[in-house]
Steps between C-alpha positions, in 0.01 A plus 500: 500500500612141571472561872148639458386193311660282764294680765182461294564128460562470874171669582311285249663183632412597858141575402474172310625306803258687727209409274607135476519451877154660529344263245299318767342822625451631147297187423312544826426864416358403161269259685378774736724412794732745670858514623363571844478318832145426618576608858724803560513569127128568481458606862787750517694557177207598277311704765809698599601576141148609411458710814836675464423576136172663599663701780803609296280595204312735734826656616474330838841348573513470878176400672184311414180506703396182315803298610303313766390761750772727359875477469819653365527320167840647415656335805274202574493386136870563432560132572277432200470760224477862615872563434564209261680635194363224276146569623537875454621452141217254432249742649633777275464275194144404595414864561621590150293214354201624700538860385539398136192272527699192402349325803191565708506632854767294680369248751619180668469312170731753334767437762451124478552506124809719537688249717617280211640770267658683794660174614645436154645853488632475856667165433653637181638801688637289787672274246659796321619653827659170605670476159636851551649410839654176369647681200648760734670209678660417165287194434455451122170594344339158441593347839378819670168473316459130576570551872264798519220288351514266797486796739204678343314185393526320834220324689501760777434779250173345386394411853552859605312646205202269542451529875656831606584688183702779660746240633631451146621861475800404713635314194557841338693674775734221615722512186526878541623459858763248391609731219524787748726292725726404208517861378637609836745211533628519143466867399447699822168626361220512759220638277356163400496381859331819620234465230447128564464552876261791445281303258494191721420698813230704328337208321444259789646511850449126558692380194755775546581335833529155338718630215723695738566185704615336178712800399670497838589133450608570142731787603662287770549219247663751263744600770623142511477431126667777304430483129775737383820656630391864480198473728445766763645390839239395755554792738450745212196310378333583830566869433283459191244244615397670822431852365353358177261278698404795723438727202298235320301439814447873541356527149272198546406588857202701378334163447700279735445687828119533476465137389726370777310713749176344374660157537605575858156650571340175385406227745537130449536251784860392542592169338619301800498148359842329502700558180748220423832596350473237231204299380355617168440193281464698178601289197705757307571266205148373430205674661601814689245775467762769557852375420495257209866469398585465128691184409764717332583654837520157667748383233718810523512518879634141496791583266803520729719680247267799479579606856845619393323793336437774757175625349359147481613438857318816613169407340520127573581541870226759543261262321591215732458732800151608393399144416599419858287794615207344314506210743497717814174631650713715730663674204157537336386671819794741489420593140139555609597754763554239776134397480335178380715320240408606148690394187499818293873555454561243226539770234834567672591133460402500134718803424817330622387173339466691174848648548638152560346378174624802305860466619490121466409529132806717437725240668341196339719482185815466710378260769676167530314200366528314831361795697198526272435125509516503879261796508251316280525195725451711812196660340343160441579407862348821640177467303476134605551584866243782493247270339577210734472706820184688400227279644240689297650377171621177342620375165143444389402861564410673172668823607817316601508336157444836330787666686728199455440491125614862470799444727602189308482684168720784629748253652514307172590802285760615752643151506529522122657847536758356740649298215431744216604853599354701214327836508199357314476224756491751785230684308304176476541452876350844564213431262423180688528682835242758395286242319468310829490793745229708329246212492606406856441845646162522322403155627619601847267803487211276405578246773594728789290807425200421281429155646640485855452873556150502345595791273289331232198626696599862444288589200360811338157350551558481877590871515152590373317242710301560816796363697718794401333797331176447310323783318192457719699548819679808373187661359308460827791637702530798267126571528530501880802732501341733244196534727714624788650847494739446791804277546382171648620140507348183361581147613515234230738212421493249218613148582646625831743738320588788732615722212173486307448871561828580320396291198148643486605855597294586806592609857486175695569371850758228431852453368757226447862609484830384648556849642222670692465766768562326832273746681208360301611141552527555876157663487359181350705248699511646849329836554155406363557125449318495164449162335558538125322173408836360396813476711810606310782750530557781249133587468197647668141482392167642607398567859375160613134603436528747789266792428677750728823466302328533163338822616818640652728414207285614206370155407173592334434212259537122488438297185387139518462216254133401512597134474686520832350541851465866590584606857501879488618698804251688715358808326572386145199487267460400129583790270572391140511170318565328170412152378756323720616760754352728762647800682407585859537856636595607851223718644714596803806633317689766696658806336847466346640766734394476866555747783507411869587648835507160669853355517597144592855383553609171342659383823180551696309282255733200517273317743191571290350268242496566123131596520570749776781649291256537212277697733793722595560569130132587456490726801832682454857458384760253623854642520830337583579772754316777675256543782184287500187716514236243401361196676397166356277270696607138514243270344400191698650162411198274445682166516363432847158479332617254234508121504787346302435159344714286273361397161645203314773451757610576855605819681675528835743750656538696176571190291262420217512165324288486184437137411261548211565657161381828647427597858584754764317690772147627551476809718138503619390841624257541789149596395521847655794607280417735207397348167549825305816677392830308487732301723878529510650164596871493587711190567844344464530228233795284402520174309691252718628312194806689377483323165128554438417684176302821460156456656161672492334664798134602503320688774132506409482693171863619517754294304877530520807275478821448693846413371698190581759555773763405243398776261743789466197718425324457836447817703563328835198688636289236675271731697185542292206740519205417279175688460179305438136594488316452826372143541412262781799276416847581370634199314877472454587237239839349416618196300601176668802547724633617835486867604569731788206738526455710813485849653147567377346844526158603374365854466182639349482794260166680453650778282342775707834684516551473121153637425539783750839591352362491145198718581717759680780508241547809287608485137842663464611611152809323369676435173751238385752584231777251422723501810306763691190527716350843574245561777332825600339525840375783718587385850260633760558218750573572862846389608755305302363325195646269238424403143562151360460350153506130394839528328768259626780650706845460346820698478476748215174664602517863610220728612458874503224707660441847355833478318707405804646151541356310796575171674351204319324277750449124481128467561295190578812282497576523129360818343584870482371789703586854602427736788264781394528872557210717612290638216568436133735211422630444148666160538725347236638148535781445247696185423851473363724190516704482822800739508407623149655849509822373656523223241451741211799697625702180554416369152586824319810551712621147424449556127699824512778341705517206259530736205766701684699187588473379144628833370790493741600147398480587130723805548750295699497230234553754224781662698663159543479426128645841421790440741573163335509659156734778615726242664 
């Protein structure tokens, strides 16, 4: 009974601490503001959670045709939420509340409101798990709790929750991994390690990698620092660690392998900027956004006498090592998969910092007075040095004063404790520590997140505004979709948010995600050279106002804000409208499923322009391999009938100097060139100033922007193709600066081929059901014929014709197709995550092997105990 009450008090104390360190965001919530970043928080976290909820509620767990142009959500969103245990539990809770009518139909606002309570529960759980690990290491109850508070309630926790919520889940699984390691070393029991590896691997492959790097370092440190005499020898530890890690990986591989495959099948230009080994000027004592060290840790790590204790030495040395890592961009790159430096591993640092604090508290009553006095002096010196060398702060800085006041108060009570070693005095020290840390961490959230990070702009009011998801927008979209019996796509973005379609629940033509299908990205970047009106990696959007692509890829509708200029592609006419918005409909839409006997090989089209490749897609099917049976005429380059003149600057030998606020080039077309249809203008463009910021580019009515060369989000694609309406002059406008702009090519499009294709196309019955597309077609074509659908090609798709599996073809660079049989063809395209059947077997087999190993070890242990008793 006493133990039960002790557990209840522990849970209540952990919950109380979690609430106290969330006070800032609780106040913000009551004022209508959210614990949510205004950028990725609103642009990715909410849309993905809402979209996955809708898909999972429909029983669709693997593929979504509304994830951009379509994508495997189980694998491509595993980096975010599709396999996140915390998200799945939250989704279950929201589903129960939905079914019982406690809440209305869940939407983005529901998920936004859920962030704060979920964060409090998550922090409470992480704190309790850390306490459990510290108690297992024989750290007394109160020191274990105090140390765990600094782990769970750290600055990096709140930064993760606010900006990339799924990052914070790693706080839960790290203590389990450490416990699993200790269970093997101390008790020869691998079950905890197997479970911890399986959970980590299943939950998030990215943070599993980060945590495993830490665990590898931790295990090596444990080999050098033995905490007891009866620990398992190193060579025997490996006999447990290796199979346990493999079994845990095998269980979690059902998530890990598809998500890693999606990661490898993503495309992002390599980060080739120099990465210094050391050079991060993060102020870890005053202002760090990610690793704000508690003053209690600084005091304890300076106490020389503590290092005689092996457990303190373990945690303190690991803490010092990871604090060193904090200053190294090269190490940050390693933790980010050898890519651009990102500081996301500080939860590892805070765990060992918390362990240092917990052990230090147990040693404090016996520390020598001189050692403690020296530690307090060193603490003052360290804080002084950090303040003095941070050029962004000085003694007059309000934040510096605020931190110093708290530090001084803690130092004062510990100075008093140095001369009066009483239990009540130590209790007073801890009260002061928490009384200064809790307000500090809340003030830090306000300073670094709400103010500097503009989180204060994330409001419930914004989520219902016309910049995110207004009722008027959603009602008009729903009216359009309800009027259409077939599956079609609608283009619409609010405030340039590529995931608007996920928030407002309609099949769109854009997406923003860190992991995307590289076939689609290559399609946009290189194969068709589509300008997305905004240069940035990890996204694609629209079809650059190019009518052929809208018609080919099921783009039937475009919605516009009436207050903005409307430049609809060729063939789009007004269809429906509301007070502030209007929807245009594509009158040349081609059928979803298209059949052709004309085949073009990708290699043979390499010398052709994007417009000519569009024509090949209209006329037939483009395949990676196979014999070419179709012919595409090369369109004339009209640049020899164009006069190029500089505007607002000078232009010579491909070098443009814009001297005015805005200038560029005027391409004046000869009078005999067509003034109907469209022009496709292609050119190479690069800003000569490597430090120049993002800049706007306009070509007549077409507006886009280009990233700074210093941006890690630039695509590094500098060859542009832009479609504009036919005019006598094409005006290219850029801001003041120096540019390389050359290799011009101009082609005219009269859309005769599109209209001929549309008029000759036959409607082919099809149906879409979760992760499956079914097409029925009676093939009476002469010779070999192929069917293609505008569904992105990716591993996991399979196709059968009349019940027999056939080869899935990559059609038109990035989509799926199949060779048809003569006569009736019942075609079924089915998606399952990559290697799904094999992984099911591996997962179940690993579970059975783990249970078998566990049973064997228990029998051996029981036999050993029986032998000891008989002896």
